[in-house]
C-alpha positions, 0 to 999 in steps of 0.5 A: 500500500502506498504511503499516504503523506499528501494533504488536500486542503480547501475552503467550502461553506460550513453548511455544505461541509456539515451536511455532506459529512453527516451523510458520509457518517451514515454511510460509514465513509471517512472524508479522506476515502471519498476524496481519494476515490474522487482523485482516483476517478479523475485519474482513471477518466482523464477528467472530472468523472461526472458531467459539468454543464450549465442548465438551461431553463428549468430543472424539469429534465429538459421538459416544459412544465406541461410536458413533465406534468403530462408524463407524470400523470401518464405514469401515475395512471399506469401505476393505478392500472398496475401496468408498471414493471416490478421493481426487482425486474427494473433493478435486475435490468440496471444491474445487467446493464451497468454492473455486469457490463 
């Protein structure tokens, strides 16, 4: 195992730090592990391992309010008619696609 001798220091908003560390505590992850993992992903990906974009318009996943409401209503009606896919099947598909890929 490599000798951990380097230090990373930065300033962030206190509330962001507190909220993030509360979540990490619940997950049982030290901040150093998360930061180290992020650095390893940056190395592995040759850049930031997630999308950095400027959102245009609202936060409705690219839909207008009317389009999003129509999609949500359609989905709600499918649930009422029991036309959905069982959650186990959804997660099995996701696992096959992303974990076992």
